[in-house]
KOLLUM-356196 format. One record per residue (C-alpha): residue in one letter; x, y, z; residue number from 1. Coordinates in steps of 0.05 Angstrom, whole numbers, plus 5000, padded with zeros to 4 digits. Each point is the difference from the previous one (the first is absolute). Layout:
BEGIN
[a,[X,Y,Z],NUM]
...
END
This chain:
BEGIN
[m,[3961,4701,4569],1]
[r,[4986,5023,4941],2]
[i,[5012,5082,4986],3]
[l,[4979,5032,4926],4]
[i,[5037,5073,4986],5]
[v,[4978,5033,4950],6]
[d,[5042,5062,4975],7]
[d,[5034,5024,4927],8]
[e,[5067,5013,5026],9]
[p,[5049,4949,4997],10]
[a,[5038,5035,5049],11]
[v,[4946,4994,5051],12]
[h,[4992,4925,4991],13]
[e,[5084,4987,5009],14]
[s,[4978,5039,5063],15]
[y,[4945,4952,5010],16]
[r,[5039,4944,4998],17]
[r,[5060,5022,5054],18]
[c,[4941,5004,5043],19]
[f,[4976,4921,4991],20]
[a,[5057,4973,4992],21]
[p,[5028,4943,5045],22]
[v,[5056,5012,5046],23]
[t,[5056,4965,4974],24]
[t,[5041,4943,5057],25]
[e,[5074,5041,4981],26]
[a,[4972,5067,5010],27]
[s,[4964,4982,5060],28]
[d,[5062,4959,5028],29]
[a,[5040,5076,4975],30]
[l,[4960,5038,5047],31]
[l,[5007,4957,5054],32]
[a,[5071,5000,4990],33]
[m,[5014,5074,5008],34]
[a,[4943,5000,5052],35]
[g,[5043,4953,5044],36]
[e,[5074,5044,4985],37]
[l,[4964,5064,5021],38]
[w,[4965,4988,5057],39]
[d,[5017,4934,5023],40]
[d,[5046,4939,4974],41]
[d,[4970,4946,5041],42]
[a,[4929,5018,4984],43]
[e,[4964,4940,4994],44]
[p,[4970,5009,4917],45]
[k,[4924,5024,5008],46]
[p,[4948,4968,4963],47]
[e,[4980,5034,4913],48]
[p,[4942,5038,5013],49]
[c,[4939,4957,4973],50]
[q,[4990,5030,4932],51]
[p,[4924,4972,4969],52]
[k,[5005,4970,4927],53]
[i,[4970,5055,4955],54]
[d,[4977,4979,4922],55]
[a,[5000,5057,4966],56]
[t,[4976,5015,4932],57]
[h,[5017,5076,4968],58]
[c,[4957,5032,4948],59]
[t,[5014,5062,4963],60]
[q,[4934,5018,4979],61]
[g,[4936,5007,5027],62]
[l,[4959,4944,4958],63]
[d,[5061,4960,5013],64]
[g,[4989,4998,5069],65]
[v,[4920,4995,4991],66]
[e,[5011,4935,4960],67]
[a,[5054,4973,5051],68]
[v,[4940,5001,5055],69]
[e,[4949,4968,4950],70]
[r,[5046,4938,4988],71]
[a,[5021,4998,5077],72]
[l,[4924,4995,5025],73]
[a,[4989,4951,4938],74]
[n,[5060,4957,5020],75]
[g,[4983,5006,5080],76]
[q,[5058,5043,5023],77]
[p,[4981,5071,5015],78]
[y,[5044,5050,5016],79]
[s,[5000,5022,5070],80]
[v,[5023,5072,4982],81]
[a,[5001,5044,4937],82]
[f,[5059,5054,4993],83]
[i,[4983,5047,4940],84]
[d,[5021,5067,4983],85]
[i,[4948,5058,4977],86]
[r,[5028,5026,4935],87]
[m,[5023,4945,4955],88]
[p,[4997,5034,4928],89]
[p,[4982,4980,4943],90]
[g,[4943,4943,5035],91]
[i,[4948,5017,5049],92]
[d,[5016,5036,5062],93]
[g,[5016,4974,5070],94]
[k,[4933,5019,5022],95]
[e,[4957,4959,4952],96]
[t,[5055,4942,5003],97]
[a,[4968,4997,5080],98]
[q,[4934,5012,4976],99]
[r,[4997,4948,4960],100]
[i,[5044,4945,5043],101]
[r,[4958,5014,5065],102]
[a,[4937,4979,4940],103]
[l,[5032,4932,5003],104]
[d,[5026,4991,5060],105]
[p,[4968,5036,5060],106]
[d,[5048,4970,5045],107]
[i,[5069,5017,4985],108]
[n,[5043,5063,5034],109]
[i,[5018,5054,4948],110]
[v,[5050,5040,5012],111]
[i,[5009,5073,4961],112]
[v,[5073,5006,4991],113]
[t,[5013,5072,4972],114]
[g,[5040,5061,5000],115]
[y,[4943,5056,4974],116]
[s,[4920,4973,4983],117]
[d,[4964,5037,4953],118]
[f,[4939,4972,5059],119]
[s,[4994,5009,5069],120]
[p,[4994,4936,5047],121]
[l,[4917,5021,5003],122]
[e,[4992,4987,4921],123]
[i,[5043,4936,5007],124]
[a,[4965,4971,5055],125]
[q,[4926,5017,4966],126]
[v,[5022,4952,4952],127]
[a,[5043,4949,5025],128]
[g,[4980,4997,5078],129]
[p,[4990,4978,5047],130]
[v,[5046,5051,5032],131]
[d,[5032,4943,5051],132]
[k,[5030,4964,4946],133]
[l,[5025,5058,4970],134]
[f,[5063,5036,5022],135]
[y,[5045,5053,4971],136]
[v,[5079,4996,4991],137]
[a,[5049,5048,4970],138]
[k,[5054,5002,4948],139]
[p,[5058,4997,5012],140]
[f,[4989,4940,5054],141]
[e,[5039,4968,5051],142]
[v,[5023,4931,4994],143]
[v,[4972,4984,5069],144]
[e,[4935,5039,4986],145]
[i,[4980,4954,4939],146]
[c,[5016,4933,5041],147]
[q,[4967,5017,5063],148]
[t,[4941,5024,4963],149]
[a,[4994,4935,4956],150]
[t,[5011,4960,5053],151]
[a,[4950,5035,5044],152]
[l,[4953,5006,4947],153]
[a,[5011,4926,4981],154]
[h,[4991,4971,5070],155]
[r,[4934,5040,5006],156]
[w,[4968,4977,4935],157]
[q,[5016,4929,5021],158]
[a,[4972,5016,5066],159]
[d,[4939,5033,4965],160]
[r,[4992,4932,4955],161]
[e,[4997,4951,5071],162]
[l,[4953,5044,5024],163]
[a,[4957,5007,4948],164]
[a,[5001,4919,4990],165]
[a,[4991,4989,5070],166]
[r,[4941,5055,4994],167]
[e,[4972,4961,4945],168]
[t,[5003,4939,5031],169]
[l,[4963,5027,5068],170]
[a,[4949,5022,4944],171]
[a,[4997,4935,4969],172]
[q,[4991,4968,5071],173]
[v,[4947,5047,5027],174]
[r,[4963,5000,4934],175]
[q,[4999,4926,5014],176]
[l,[4982,5007,5071],177]
[e,[4946,5051,4974],178]
[q,[4975,4933,4950],179]
[q,[5003,4957,5051],180]
[a,[4957,5045,5050],181]
[a,[4958,5016,4952],182]
[e,[4989,4910,4975],183]
[l,[4983,4992,5079],184]
[s,[4951,5059,5010],185]
[a,[4966,4972,4937],186]
[n,[5008,4925,5015],187]
[e,[4985,5014,5080],188]
[s,[4926,5042,4970],189]
[r,[4983,4946,4950],190]
[a,[5016,4941,5060],191]
[n,[4961,5043,5051],192]
[h,[4939,5008,4956],193]
[a,[5008,4930,4978],194]
[a,[5003,4985,5072],195]
[s,[4939,5041,5023],196]
[h,[4954,4993,4923],197]
[d,[4963,4938,4978],198]
[p,[5039,4971,4928],199]
[l,[4922,4984,4970],200]
[t,[4964,5078,5012],201]
[d,[5060,5039,5023],202]
[a,[4955,5023,5061],203]
[p,[5028,4996,5067],204]
[n,[5010,4933,5036],205]
[r,[4990,4971,5076],206]
[l,[5065,5036,5032],207]
[a,[4979,5075,4963],208]
[f,[4931,4992,5020],209]
[t,[5020,4980,5075],210]
[r,[5057,5056,4993],211]
[a,[4949,5047,4989],212]
[l,[4950,4985,5052],213]
[a,[5049,4986,5049],214]
[m,[5012,5080,4979],215]
[r,[4924,5015,5004],216]
[a,[5002,4968,5066],217]
[r,[5046,5043,5029],218]
[g,[4955,5066,4971],219]
[e,[4946,5026,5041],220]
[g,[4929,4993,4963],221]
[m,[4951,4942,4984],222]
[f,[5013,4963,4941],223]
[a,[4971,4927,4973],224]
[v,[5039,4939,4981],225]
[a,[4969,4953,4950],226]
[m,[5014,4931,4972],227]
[v,[4968,4981,4925],228]
[d,[4999,4930,4975],229]
[l,[4972,4979,4931],230]
[d,[4941,4953,5002],231]
[r,[5013,4942,4971],232]
[f,[5070,5011,4968],233]
[k,[5022,4928,5001],234]
[l,[4945,4978,4950],235]
[v,[5030,5059,4950],236]
[n,[5071,4966,5011],237]
[d,[4985,4936,4991],238]
[t,[4944,5002,4944],239]
[l,[5030,5054,4960],240]
[g,[5075,4988,5022],241]
[h,[5059,5045,5028],242]
[l,[5004,5056,4956],243]
[a,[4927,5014,5007],244]
[g,[5010,4996,5068],245]
[d,[5053,5060,4997],246]
[e,[4956,5040,4950],247]
[l,[4944,4998,5047],248]
[i,[5047,5024,5060],249]
[r,[5032,5056,4955],250]
[e,[4925,5027,4986],251]
[i,[4963,4992,5066],252]
[y,[5067,5043,5027],253]
[g,[4984,5057,4948],254]
[i,[4920,4994,5031],255]
[l,[5023,5001,5069],256]
[i,[5044,5065,4984],257]
[r,[4944,5039,4969],258]
[s,[4951,4980,5054],259]
[a,[5033,5009,5061],260]
[p,[4998,5066,5035],261]
[e,[5039,5048,4980],262]
[d,[5079,5002,5019],263]
[a,[4987,4917,5029],264]
[l,[5059,4961,4990],265]
[v,[4982,4943,4960],266]
[a,[5045,4939,5008],267]
[r,[5002,4921,4972],268]
[l,[5022,4960,5068],269]
[g,[4996,4938,4965],270]
[g,[4971,4949,4957],271]
[d,[4923,5040,4987],272]
[e,[5014,5030,5067],273]
[f,[4991,5079,5005],274]
[g,[5007,5046,5050],275]
[i,[4975,5073,5004],276]
[l,[5020,5059,5049],277]
[f,[4953,5061,5002],278]
[e,[4982,5060,5037],279]
[t,[4935,4994,5033],280]
[p,[4957,5043,5056],281]
[g,[4965,4939,5022],282]
[d,[4977,4925,4997],283]
[e,[4938,5012,4951],284]
[a,[5034,5046,4953],285]
[a,[5060,4938,4987],286]
[k,[4939,4950,4993],287]
[m,[4974,5045,4949],288]
[a,[5067,5021,4962],289]
[c,[5008,4917,5000],290]
[d,[4927,4984,4978],291]
[h,[5028,5049,4943],292]
[i,[5067,4959,4982],293]
[i,[4954,4933,5003],294]
[l,[4951,5039,4948],295]
[g,[5047,5016,4954],296]
[c,[5035,4924,4997],297]
[n,[4929,4970,4995],298]
[t,[5012,5003,4919],299]
[t,[5016,4958,4935],300]
[m,[5068,5008,4973],301]
[k,[5033,4975,4938],302]
[v,[5056,4959,5017],303]
[l,[5043,4962,4946],304]
[g,[4939,5011,4960],305]
[h,[4953,4967,5050],306]
[s,[4949,5030,5039],307]
[v,[5010,4990,5079],308]
[h,[4950,5033,5057],309]
[g,[5037,5025,5044],310]
[s,[4981,5013,5079],311]
[a,[5042,5007,5063],312]
[s,[4987,4991,5078],313]
[i,[5024,5057,5048],314]
[g,[5022,5005,5073],315]
[v,[5009,5067,5023],316]
[v,[5022,5026,5071],317]
[v,[5003,5068,5025],318]
[a,[5058,5029,5041],319]
[g,[4978,5050,5051],320]
[e,[5037,5058,5051],321]
[d,[4993,4942,5054],322]
[g,[4993,4940,4972],323]
[a,[5052,4945,4985],324]
[r,[5049,5025,4945],325]
[d,[5049,4944,4991],326]
[p,[5008,4992,4931],327]
[i,[5006,4927,4996],328]
[d,[4935,4995,5051],329]
[l,[4959,5051,4947],330]
[m,[5025,4954,4947],331]
[r,[4971,4943,5040],332]
[r,[4939,5031,5023],333]
[a,[4988,5010,4915],334]
[d,[5008,4927,4984],335]
[l,[4951,4979,5052],336]
[a,[4958,5050,4965],337]
[l,[5008,4963,4942],338]
[n,[4992,4942,5025],339]
[d,[4923,5013,5028],340]
[a,[4989,5034,4922],341]
[k,[5024,4934,4970],342]
[r,[4956,4961,5046],343]
[e,[4937,5038,4993],344]
[g,[5002,4996,4918],345]
[r,[5057,5047,4965],346]
[n,[4982,5058,4968],347]
[l,[4996,5038,5049],348]
[a,[5039,5049,5059],349]
[r,[5011,4976,5081],350]
[l,[5016,5050,5047],351]
[f,[5039,4970,5057],352]
[d,[4965,4998,5073],353]
[e,[5026,4966,5063],354]
[s,[4960,4943,4989],355]
[m,[5038,4978,4945],356]
[d,[5073,4995,5038],357]
[e,[5002,4942,5058],358]
[g,[5074,5019,4995],359]
[i,[4981,5067,5037],360]
[r,[4967,4965,5061],361]
[i,[5069,4949,5005],362]
[r,[5041,5065,4994],363]
[r,[4963,5030,5058],364]
[r,[5003,4941,5034],365]
[i,[5089,5000,4983],366]
[e,[5004,5068,5025],367]
[s,[4959,4990,5070],368]
[g,[5045,4940,5008],369]
[l,[5065,5026,4984],370]
[s,[4994,5064,5049],371]
[q,[5002,4943,5051],372]
[a,[5054,4950,4969],373]
[i,[5062,5041,5043],374]
[a,[4969,4989,5074],375]
[k,[4974,4929,4976],376]
[g,[5069,4975,4981],377]
[e,[4980,4986,4931],378]
[l,[5051,5040,4960],379]
[g,[5064,4957,4985],380]
[m,[5073,5019,4963],381]
[v,[5022,4949,4951],382]
[f,[5074,5028,4958],383]
[q,[5023,4979,4924],384]
[p,[5070,5004,4997],385]
[i,[5032,5044,4936],386]
[v,[5062,4964,4971],387]
[g,[5059,5018,4957],388]
[r,[4995,4976,4934],389]
[d,[5072,4962,4996],390]
[t,[5009,4969,5072],391]
[l,[4936,5000,5022],392]
[e,[5013,5047,5067],393]
[i,[4947,5020,5038],394]
[v,[5008,5076,4999],395]
[g,[4929,5023,5031],396]
[f,[4935,4970,5017],397]
[e,[4934,5031,4978],398]
[a,[4955,5008,5052],399]
[l,[4922,4970,4991],400]
[l,[4939,5006,5041],401]
[r,[4957,4940,5017],402]
[w,[4928,5002,5034],403]
[h,[4963,4940,5020],404]
[t,[4942,4999,5040],405]
[d,[4960,4950,5037],406]
[q,[4936,5002,4956],407]
[h,[5019,4999,4933],408]
[g,[5079,4984,4995],409]
[p,[5061,5033,4964],410]
[i,[4960,5056,4965],411]
[s,[5053,5025,4939],412]
[p,[5039,5062,4996],413]
[a,[4972,5012,4936],414]
[i,[4925,5009,5041],415]
[f,[5015,5035,5062],416]
[i,[5060,5046,4983],417]
[p,[4961,5044,4948],418]
[i,[4936,4995,5047],419]
[a,[5045,5034,5054],420]
[e,[5034,5044,4951],421]
[e,[4925,5032,4996],422]
[s,[4995,5014,5070],423]
[n,[5052,5030,5053],424]
[l,[5012,4921,5024],425]
[i,[5062,5007,4953],426]
[h,[5039,5042,5047],427]
[e,[4980,4953,5056],428]
[l,[5016,4936,4964],429]
[g,[5068,5046,4965],430]
[d,[5027,5011,5071],431]
[w,[4986,4934,5025],432]
[v,[5040,4973,4937],433]
[i,[5060,5048,5006],434]
[d,[5012,4982,5073],435]
[e,[4998,4925,4999],436]
[s,[5039,4997,4934],437]
[l,[5062,5048,5042],438]
[k,[4993,4950,5063],439]
[v,[5012,4943,4952],440]
[l,[5043,5037,4957],441]
[a,[5054,5012,5068],442]
[e,[5024,4930,4997],443]
[w,[5013,4989,4932],444]
[p,[5083,5011,4986],445]
[g,[4998,5046,4946],446]
[q,[4940,5002,4953],447]
[y,[4954,5054,4997],448]
[v,[4919,4985,5002],449]
[s,[4951,5027,4935],450]
[v,[4940,5028,5029],451]
[n,[4937,5019,4960],452]
[f,[4962,5066,5008],453]
[s,[4936,5018,4972],454]
[p,[4994,5061,4954],455]
[r,[4960,5025,5053],456]
[q,[5046,4991,5055],457]
[f,[5057,5041,4966],458]
[r,[4955,5051,4987],459]
[r,[4997,5004,5075],460]
[h,[5016,5072,5027],461]
[n,[5070,4988,5022],462]
[f,[5018,4939,4975],463]
[v,[5073,5006,5000],464]
[g,[5005,5019,5074],465]
[y,[4944,4945,5011],466]
[v,[5051,4952,4975],467]
[m,[5058,5025,5026],468]
[e,[4976,5000,5072],469]
[r,[4979,4939,4994],470]
[v,[5072,4973,4980],471]
[q,[5036,5035,5043],472]
[r,[4959,4973,5058],473]
[a,[5008,4933,4985],474]
[g,[5077,5009,4994],475]
[i,[5006,4988,4927],476]
[a,[5050,5030,4943],477]
[p,[4944,5032,4954],478]
[s,[5049,4964,4940],479]
[r,[4969,4931,5031],480]
[f,[4929,5019,4988],481]
[q,[4974,5005,4932],482]
[i,[4945,5042,4970],483]
[e,[4959,4964,4946],484]
[i,[4933,5044,4968],485]
[t,[4969,4988,4934],486]
[e,[5000,5047,4949],487]
[t,[4930,5025,5018],488]
[a,[5024,5033,5060],489]
[i,[5045,5041,4972],490]
[f,[4970,5010,4939],491]
[d,[4937,5032,5032],492]
[d,[5046,5064,5020],493]
[a,[5061,4993,4968],494]
[e,[5038,5053,5021],495]
[r,[4990,4990,5073],496]
[a,[5012,4925,4999],497]
[a,[5069,5029,4969],498]
[e,[5012,5039,5051],499]
[t,[4976,4951,5055],500]
[l,[5052,4944,4966],501]
[y,[5057,5050,4995],502]
[r,[4989,5013,5077],503]
[l,[4999,4919,5021],504]
[r,[5064,4991,4956],505]
[q,[5035,5054,5031],506]
[m,[4983,4968,5066],507]
[g,[5023,4928,4970],508]
[f,[4940,4970,4985],509]
[r,[4994,4945,4940],510]
[i,[4954,5014,4953],511]
[s,[4965,4952,4959],512]
[l,[4955,5010,4946],513]
[d,[4943,4930,5000],514]
[d,[4960,4978,4948],515]
[f,[5041,5032,4945],516]
[g,[4972,5004,4921],517]
[t,[4922,4996,5018],518]
[g,[4993,5077,5022],519]
[y,[5018,5069,4975],520]
[s,[5076,5004,5005],521]
[s,[5034,5029,4936],522]
[l,[5075,5005,4986],523]
[y,[4999,5074,5023],524]
[n,[4955,4983,5065],525]
[i,[5046,4944,5025],526]
[r,[5066,5051,4999],527]
[k,[4968,5045,5038],528]
[f,[4999,4958,5060],529]
[a,[5045,4984,5049],530]
[l,[4991,4920,4996],531]
[d,[5053,4943,5017],532]
[s,[4958,4947,4974],533]
[l,[4943,4979,4941],534]
[k,[4955,4933,5015],535]
[i,[4982,4976,4930],536]
[d,[4919,4971,5019],537]
[r,[4992,4926,5002],538]
[s,[4950,4998,4945],539]
[f,[5054,5017,4952],540]
[i,[5051,4941,5022],541]
[d,[4943,4954,5009],542]
[g,[4987,5017,4919],543]
[m,[5080,5002,4974],544]
[g,[4995,4931,4979],545]
[r,[4922,5001,4961],546]
[e,[5005,5075,4978],547]
[r,[5047,5043,4961],548]
[e,[4975,5065,5022],549]
[s,[5011,4984,5081],550]
[a,[5075,4975,4981],551]
[a,[5001,5065,4965],552]
[i,[4986,5042,5049],553]
[v,[5040,4957,5060],554]
[h,[5055,5011,4952],555]
[s,[4990,5085,4988],556]
[i,[4988,5003,5072],557]
[i,[5064,4964,5023],558]
[h,[5040,5040,4935],559]
[l,[4960,5069,5036],560]
[g,[5025,4980,5076],561]
[r,[5067,4981,4973],562]
[a,[5004,5075,4964],563]
[l,[4975,5037,5060],564]
[g,[5048,4961,5047],565]
[l,[4944,4968,5033],566]
[e,[5002,4927,5031],567]
[v,[4943,4963,4969],568]
[i,[4960,4946,5028],569]
[a,[4963,4948,4975],570]
[e,[4940,4975,5039],571]
[g,[4953,4939,4996],572]
[v,[5051,4962,4978],573]
[e,[4971,4922,4999],574]
[t,[5045,4956,4950],575]
[e,[5074,4986,4971],576]
[s,[4993,5028,4940],577]
[q,[4979,5060,5033],578]
[v,[5053,5005,5037],579]
[q,[5050,4989,4941],580]
[s,[4974,5056,4954],581]
[l,[4990,5055,5056],582]
[r,[5086,4980,5004],583]
[i,[5009,5008,4930],584]
[a,[4950,5065,4993],585]
[g,[5048,5030,5057],586]
[a,[4944,5002,5059],587]
[s,[5040,5023,5066],588]
[h,[4958,4956,5048],589]
[l,[4949,4955,4997],590]
[q,[4943,4975,5048],591]
[g,[4949,4951,5008],592]
[f,[4980,4921,5003],593]
[f,[5053,4970,4963],594]
[f,[5042,5037,5067],595]
[s,[4958,4996,5054],596]
[r,[4922,5009,5016],597]
[p,[4991,5060,5053],598]
[v,[5025,4974,5068],599]
[a,[4981,5008,5075],600]
[a,[5046,5054,5032],601]
[d,[5044,4936,5035],602]
[a,[5005,4963,4930],603]
[a,[5022,5059,4973],604]
[l,[5048,5022,5049],605]
[a,[5033,4935,4996],606]
[l,[5008,5011,4921],607]
[a,[5031,5071,5013],608]
[r,[5053,4966,5042],609]
[q,[5009,4943,4947],610]
[r,[5011,5056,4951],611]
[f,[4986,4968,4938],612]
[i,[4948,4960,4960],613]
[g,[5024,4931,5014],614]
[a,[4966,4926,4997],615]
[e,[4954,4999,5069],616]
[e,[4939,5033,4996],617]
[a,[4969,5039,5055],618]
[p,[4930,4989,5026],619]
[a,[4953,5036,4945],620]
[d,[4941,5055,5007],621]
[g,[4969,4979,4931],622]
[t,[4984,5065,4973],623]
[n,[5052,5035,4947],624]
[g,[4998,5067,5017],625]
END
């Protein structure tokens, strides 16, 4: 350790030298021999006490001491302690010396050594503080006193430096993390904006429109959904080129913004199609608002130096208090009205009426048949295995509902499940699916069954108790029953959903978030829910080989799941290349036609006992999920 001594008396410097002089080997041996003679001739010699090596610089004047500090700092070898006398004629006194040294080196420990001082400790502290780095020793001093002071302060100085370095390292890491967090936040903001906005017009896109419509549909009051299509847009593209077409799209978007009702949401859904969501007191007012938009679009515009006459057709549907408010169905109805407007000659608006929708009659027939399907024995269950990434061990099966009517043959779940969801039939179907799945599960050697629950089922009163009661009655451990829900189910009421999922997890149930990546999730939302696994939507798996965006989304979901300690299940796996890509990406489990189609209960039992996917294939159902 390096020590600075500033004193004008040579005798004092000599005292310091004695204080810091190392104990010689001969003197140490002599002392040990004397101790042996006095106390115990047979005593073992004791080891020499550890004395730190001290590098002392002696200065007789204050200015010399200040210069020594400057040189030490320039050479990167600062002093840890400075012993300074107060009276040092004819140069500057100890107070000014301490002040200048402190200004040069804020970290040095200063010890004022004096027999008499012209200054009070407060005066010295005001110029050479802080007080926790300022100390006093009275002259004449003891050797032990100086040694202990120097050693203690040098060790403290070293500890302070290490602490300061650690704090700076930590601060640098914190700054780096804050910068990374800011960059991530900015990137997330840009990504969210890009994901929900059209790059050509910066208008909300189809995803943003669908979200806004879904949110509005959950509220009260009447509102209208309009679909807008430009007339003869293809002619502009074909004759003037795509740049002109793009410019026309931007012009029309501006007209729609100016012509639409106040506070309306105008979105570009794709191509030359726009969607408008607005409040309305009824059908007549909605039709008048659309007529006003048609009038605004019916104008001549300059597009890249060419005169282009614009016009548009609109289909609109009004969602009443007691009518259909399903977002997808409302958009479908508005599309039907738009098609009717185009058939009628374009450049006009049409209000939806029931006669436009043959699908409504079909829906009613399906709903009627579905209410009798259980009693007629038309429903059945199939099971698709979920396998481990590397060993292809079957860890579970997804339970899938099938409906085969005598009159119409098989009806797709994509058709009848949404219809059941709109009515109380979903609860009756759900009870049947749970009970049938538990019966089959009881025969499997250890795998779990994954059962899909719709948003309406998940919002059922006392959902936790309802599921627990059925599982207990079947004598099945909750850990072998996986509850599979969609993002829509939990984000309709995030707080309640978080509590429900937490209680289910506490009871031992597995929780899987289905079709991840297609809904409303964000990193924060996923973290707050008690989940076991994420299931990547099959649309992203299917697009991996063709679209960089799909591959990037798949990799991001897998990285997110692994970071949160969740299983990541890729569903809809159909090719060897998909398997290899998902293995490399790190998906923990795979599901799809490549391994097995959904199979009947007896074939599922055979697969479960087989444990691993092998060369033999079970009889197939034919529908992938």
